[in-house]
C-alpha positions in Angstrom: 170.3 -38.4 -93.0 168.0 -36.3 -90.5 164.2 -35.7 -90.6 161.1 -33.9 -89.3 158.9 -35.5 -86.7 157.8 -38.8 -87.8 155.3 -39.5 -90.4 152.9 -42.5 -91.0 155.6 -44.5 -92.5 158.3 -44.0 -89.7 159.5 -46.9 -87.8 159.8 -47.1 -84.0 163.6 -47.2 -82.7 163.0 -50.8 -81.8 161.6 -51.7 -85.2 164.0 -49.7 -87.1 167.3 -50.6 -85.4 166.2 -54.2 -85.5 166.0 -54.0 -89.2 169.3 -51.9 -89.6 171.4 -54.2 -87.2 173.1 -56.2 -90.1 174.3 -52.9 -92.0 174.8 -50.8 -89.0 178.6 -51.1 -88.9 179.0 -49.1 -92.2 180.4 -45.8 -91.4 178.0 -43.0 -92.9 178.7 -39.1 -93.3 176.8 -38.5 -90.4 178.3 -41.0 -88.0 181.9 -39.9 -89.0 180.9 -36.3 -88.5 179.3 -37.2 -85.1 182.6 -39.0 -84.1 184.8 -35.9 -84.7 182.6 -33.7 -82.9 182.7 -36.0 -79.7 186.4 -36.3 -79.9 186.4 -32.4 -80.2 184.6 -31.9 -76.9 187.9 -33.1 -75.3 186.3 -35.3 -72.6 189.1 -37.6 -71.3 188.4 -41.2 -71.0 191.9 -42.2 -69.7 191.6 -44.0 -66.4 187.8 -43.4 -66.3 184.7 -45.5 -66.6 182.5 -45.0 -69.5 178.7 -45.7 -70.2 177.3 -45.5 -73.7 173.5 -45.3 -73.8 172.3 -46.5 -77.3 175.6 -48.2 -78.0 174.4 -50.1 -81.1 176.8 -52.9 -81.8 179.2 -51.5 -79.2 181.7 -50.3 -81.9 182.5 -47.2 -80.1 183.5 -48.9 -76.9 185.9 -50.9 -78.6 188.1 -47.8 -79.5 187.3 -45.6 -76.5 190.2 -46.0 -74.5 188.3 -45.8 -71.0 189.8 -47.9 -68.3 186.1 -49.9 -68.0 183.4 -49.5 -70.3 179.7 -50.7 -70.8 177.2 -50.4 -73.5 173.4 -50.3 -73.1 171.0 -50.6 -76.2 167.1 -51.0 -76.6 167.6 -53.5 -79.7 168.7 -57.1 -78.8 169.5 -57.5 -82.4 172.0 -54.8 -82.3 173.7 -56.3 -79.2 173.8 -59.5 -80.9 176.1 -58.2 -83.6 179.0 -57.2 -81.1 182.0 -59.1 -80.9 181.8 -60.2 -77.3 184.6 -58.2 -76.0 182.3 -55.2 -74.6 180.3 -55.3 -71.5 176.7 -55.0 -72.8 173.1 -55.0 -71.4 169.8 -54.4 -73.0 167.8 -51.4 -71.5 165.9 -48.2 -72.5 167.8 -44.7 -71.8 164.6 -43.6 -69.6 165.0 -46.8 -67.4 168.7 -47.8 -67.3 169.3 -51.0 -65.3 172.3 -49.4 -63.5 173.3 -48.0 -60.1 173.3 -44.6 -59.2 176.5 -42.7 -59.8 178.5 -45.4 -61.5 180.3 -43.8 -64.4 182.8 -40.8 -64.8 181.5 -40.1 -68.4 178.2 -40.9 -69.9 177.6 -40.8 -73.8 174.1 -40.6 -75.4 175.0 -40.2 -79.0 172.4 -39.9 -81.8 169.8 -41.6 -79.7 167.7 -38.9 -77.8 166.0 -37.6 -81.0 164.1 -40.6 -81.0 162.2 -39.7 -77.9 159.4 -37.2 -78.0 160.2 -36.0 -74.3 163.6 -35.2 -73.3 163.3 -35.1 -69.3 163.1 -38.7 -68.2 166.2 -39.4 -70.6 168.2 -36.6 -69.0 167.1 -37.7 -65.5 168.5 -41.1 -66.1 171.8 -39.9 -67.7 172.3 -37.7 -64.8 171.4 -40.4 -62.4 174.1 -42.8 -63.4 176.7 -40.3 -63.9 179.1 -39.7 -60.8 179.4 -36.4 -59.1 182.0 -34.2 -61.1 181.5 -36.5 -64.2 180.4 -35.6 -67.7 177.4 -36.3 -69.7 177.9 -36.2 -73.6 174.7 -35.8 -75.7 174.6 -35.7 -79.5 171.5 -35.1 -81.7 170.7 -34.5 -85.4 170.6 -30.8 -85.7 167.4 -28.8 -85.9 168.8 -27.0 -89.2 169.0 -30.4 -91.1 165.3 -31.2 -90.2 164.1 -27.7 -91.1 166.0 -28.3 -94.7 163.8 -31.2 -94.8 166.1 -34.2 -94.1 164.7 -37.5 -92.5 166.6 -40.0 -90.4 166.8 -42.9 -92.8 168.9 -46.1 -93.4 169.0 -48.9 -95.9 167.9 -52.1 -94.7 169.5 -55.7 -95.6 167.5 -55.7 -98.9 168.5 -52.2 -99.7 165.1 -50.7 -98.8 165.3 -47.0 -97.6 163.6 -47.0 -94.2 162.5 -43.9 -91.9 163.2 -43.9 -88.2 160.8 -42.0 -85.9 162.6 -38.7 -84.7 161.6 -35.5 -82.8 163.1 -32.2 -83.1 164.8 -30.7 -80.2 166.4 -27.4 -80.0 169.8 -26.8 -78.3 167.8 -24.7 -75.5 165.3 -27.8 -74.9 168.4 -29.9 -74.3 169.9 -27.4 -72.0 166.5 -27.0 -70.1 166.1 -30.7 -69.6 169.7 -31.1 -68.5 169.3 -28.2 -66.0 166.3 -29.8 -64.4 168.2 -33.2 -64.2 170.8 -31.3 -62.2 173.6 -30.8 -64.9 175.4 -27.8 -65.9 176.0 -27.1 -69.6 179.7 -27.1 -70.9 180.5 -27.2 -74.4 178.4 -27.1 -77.6 179.6 -27.9 -81.2 177.7 -27.8 -84.4 178.9 -30.2 -87.2 178.1 -29.2 -90.9 178.5 -30.6 -94.4 182.1 -30.0 -95.5 185.0 -31.4 -97.1 185.6 -34.0 -94.6 182.5 -35.7 -95.6 182.5 -35.3 -99.2 184.0 -38.8 -99.8 180.8 -40.3 -98.6 178.8 -38.3 -101.1 181.4 -39.2 -103.8 180.8 -42.8 -102.9 177.1 -42.8 -103.1 177.3 -40.7 -106.4 175.4 -37.8 -104.8 178.2 -35.0 -105.4 175.0 -32.8 -106.5 173.6 -33.3 -103.1 176.9 -32.6 -101.3 177.0 -29.2 -103.1 173.5 -28.4 -102.2 174.1 -29.2 -98.4 177.5 -27.8 -98.0 177.6 -25.8 -94.9 174.3 -27.1 -93.3 174.6 -28.1 -89.9 173.5 -31.6 -89.4 174.8 -32.7 -85.9 174.5 -31.1 -82.6 176.9 -32.1 -79.8 176.6 -30.9 -76.1 178.5 -31.7 -72.8 177.2 -31.3 -69.3 178.8 -31.5 -66.1 177.4 -33.2 -62.9 178.4 -31.0 -59.9 180.4 -32.7 -57.3 
């Protein structure tokens, strides 16, 4: 789920995703809800170029429907799990190995919360986006953090691991985006509800579902780069 700023046991993104890579393709309540939010933002990809920053195994790229799609991820072990059909590169969101104004749509999904500071990431997302293009950012919602959730996963041996996470409010996102020259568009909040109940049932955690129902757990934002 989600979490407060990392404690002593939290793993860095590079170390955490290296361990998560073998099991990362499994859908979770959070990834399912996040996918629905991004679709609801209504950013068209038909005939357009797409960059997915923090693409993981590239699974989102295969179904995106863009004319051309590229993925960048920090973790080589994640990229190694891709099926070979996507265009992928290793890189950090704060220093993307790509030319200026290359993509019509830039995604950065459930990544930016791993960073303590937002400005460098937003500056890079804006840099690689074409004028008139769209930047889509999703993050774990501050409400979930306030409720005590952590960003965790189970590694290949079944051990629950915590990932480093830093809380960023919607206003903090908007401020960093504005400093990068982006204009805010839509904002959506995803909450625990009936669409994700099957994930709780499969895990034998219906009591947790009832306790968390209505809790906002994902934040989705879109920004435009002025022409």
